[in-house]
C-alpha positions as CSV (number, residue, x, y, z in Angstrom):
1,M,25.3,29.2,-18.9
2,I,24.8,25.6,-19.9
3,V,25.6,22.4,-18.0
4,R,28.4,21.4,-20.4
5,D,30.3,24.5,-19.4
6,I,30.9,23.5,-15.8
7,C,30.1,19.8,-15.3
8,S,32.8,17.2,-14.6
9,R,33.5,14.9,-17.4
10,K,35.3,12.3,-15.4
11,G,32.8,9.6,-16.4
12,I,33.4,7.7,-13.2
13,S,30.6,5.3,-12.6
14,C,29.8,1.8,-11.3
15,H,27.6,-1.0,-12.5
16,L,24.5,-2.5,-10.8
17,D,26.6,-5.5,-9.6
18,T,29.5,-3.5,-8.3
19,T,30.0,-4.3,-4.7
20,L,29.8,-1.6,-2.1
21,A,33.5,-2.3,-1.3
22,E,34.4,-1.6,-5.0
23,A,32.1,1.5,-5.1
24,A,33.7,2.9,-1.9
25,E,37.2,2.3,-3.4
26,L,36.1,4.2,-6.6
27,L,34.8,7.1,-4.6
28,G,38.0,7.2,-2.6
29,D,40.2,7.0,-5.6
30,H,38.4,9.9,-7.3
31,E,37.7,12.0,-4.2
32,G,34.0,11.6,-5.0
33,E,30.8,11.7,-2.9
34,A,28.5,10.2,-5.5
35,L,28.7,7.6,-8.2
36,P,26.2,7.2,-11.0
37,V,25.2,3.5,-11.4
38,V,24.9,2.4,-15.0
39,D,23.4,-0.7,-16.6
40,G,25.2,-2.8,-19.3
41,S,24.6,-0.2,-22.0
42,N,26.0,2.7,-19.9
43,K,22.5,4.1,-19.2
44,V,22.3,5.8,-15.8
45,V,19.8,3.8,-13.6
46,G,20.7,5.2,-10.2
47,V,23.2,7.0,-8.0
48,I,25.0,5.7,-4.9
49,T,26.7,8.1,-2.4
50,D,29.3,7.5,0.3
51,R,26.4,8.1,2.8
52,D,24.3,5.4,1.1
53,I,27.2,2.9,1.6
54,V,27.8,3.8,5.2
55,L,24.1,3.6,6.2
56,A,23.6,0.3,4.3
57,L,26.5,-1.3,5.9
58,A,25.5,-0.2,9.4
59,A,21.9,-1.2,9.0
60,R,22.4,-4.5,7.4
61,K,25.6,-5.6,9.2
62,E,26.8,-7.2,6.0
63,K,30.2,-7.2,4.5
64,A,30.8,-4.5,1.8
65,A,32.1,-7.2,-0.6
66,R,28.7,-8.9,-0.5
67,L,26.3,-6.1,-1.2
68,P,25.8,-4.9,-4.7
69,A,25.1,-1.2,-5.7
70,R,21.7,-2.1,-7.0
71,D,20.6,-2.9,-3.4
72,V,21.4,0.6,-2.0
73,M,21.4,3.0,-4.9
74,T,18.8,5.8,-5.2
75,A,16.7,5.2,-8.3
76,P,15.6,6.5,-10.6
77,A,18.4,8.9,-11.1
78,H,17.4,12.4,-12.2
79,G,19.6,13.7,-14.9
80,V,20.2,16.7,-17.1
81,H,21.5,17.1,-20.6
82,P,24.7,18.9,-21.4
83,D,22.8,21.6,-23.3
84,D,20.4,22.3,-20.5
85,S,20.7,25.5,-18.6
86,V,22.5,25.5,-15.3
87,A,19.3,27.2,-13.9
88,L,17.3,24.1,-14.9
89,A,19.9,21.8,-13.2
90,M,19.7,23.9,-10.0
91,R,15.9,23.7,-10.1
92,Y,16.1,19.9,-10.4
93,M,18.6,19.8,-7.5
94,R,16.2,21.8,-5.3
95,Q,13.2,19.8,-6.4
96,Y,14.7,16.3,-5.8
97,Q,16.9,17.4,-2.9
98,I,20.2,16.3,-4.5
99,R,23.6,17.8,-4.5
100,R,24.9,16.0,-7.6
101,I,23.1,15.3,-10.8
102,P,24.2,13.0,-13.7
103,V,24.7,14.6,-17.1
104,V,23.3,12.3,-19.7
105,D,22.8,12.2,-23.5
106,G,19.4,11.8,-25.1
107,L,19.5,8.0,-24.5
108,G,20.4,8.3,-20.8
109,N,24.0,7.4,-21.3
110,L,26.4,9.0,-18.7
111,L,28.5,11.9,-19.9
112,G,29.5,13.5,-16.6
113,L,28.3,14.8,-13.2
114,L,27.2,18.3,-12.1
115,S,27.7,19.0,-8.4
116,M,27.0,21.8,-6.0
117,N,30.8,22.2,-5.8
118,D,30.9,22.8,-9.5
119,L,28.2,25.5,-9.1
120,I,29.9,27.2,-6.2
121,L,33.3,27.3,-7.9
122,Q,31.7,29.0,-11.0
123,A,29.3,31.4,-9.2
124,Q,30.1,35.0,-9.7
125,E,29.2,38.0,-7.6
126,D,26.0,39.8,-8.6
127,L,27.3,43.3,-9.6
128,P,25.1,46.0,-10.9
129,G,25.4,46.6,-14.7
130,S,27.0,43.3,-15.6
131,P,24.9,40.2,-15.2
132,P,27.1,37.2,-14.3
133,S,26.7,34.0,-16.2
134,L,26.1,32.1,-13.0
135,P,24.7,34.4,-10.3
136,Y,26.1,33.9,-6.8
137,G,22.6,34.5,-5.3
138,E,21.0,31.7,-7.3
139,V,23.7,29.2,-6.3
140,M,23.5,30.2,-2.7
141,E,19.7,29.9,-2.7
142,T,20.0,26.3,-4.1
143,L,22.5,25.4,-1.4
144,K,20.3,26.9,1.4
145,I,17.3,24.9,0.3
146,L,19.4,21.7,0.2
147,I,20.9,22.4,3.7
148,A,17.5,23.3,5.1
149,H,16.0,20.0,3.9
150,R,18.8,18.1,5.5
151,E,18.5,19.9,8.8
152,K,14.7,19.3,8.8
153,R,15.4,15.6,8.2
154,L,18.0,15.5,11.0
155,K,15.7,17.2,13.5
156,R,13.1,14.4,13.1
157,K,15.6,11.8,14.3
158,P,16.7,11.5,17.9
159,H,20.3,12.3,18.5
160,L,22.4,10.4,21.0
161,V,24.9,12.5,23.0
162,H,27.7,10.8,24.8
163,A,29.4,12.6,27.7
């Protein structure tokens, strides 16, 4: 299976100078968790997530209307091409510890987004005698690796418990 078969083609993105308030509104309007950040020529230069926005606002104590996406995005953005295999996309997701990966053309222009949700919805049960186009086991292994990395990161930080 190739990326183009299952990626979202919504094309939702924001620009480097988009404020966090605008980015949050875009994410809310499109029920998204991640937003590719593009430059003036639609080339993907980073990604901003809802989590990035929350943490930036909490840490900087600034207004969302004053902070641009360029200040909090994760860069560089790791992308895949529409004709890449889904197996390659999952390998990148595991390697870079990301749940969403931009789909770009040969020039780095945004075409869509591939998420763990897309993979989970397309995964098929591994049945003897008929290989699925997207094996459930491979998708679950990718998800486990991403969750384990997140859990390891959380264990390093002290947790506050309120009674």
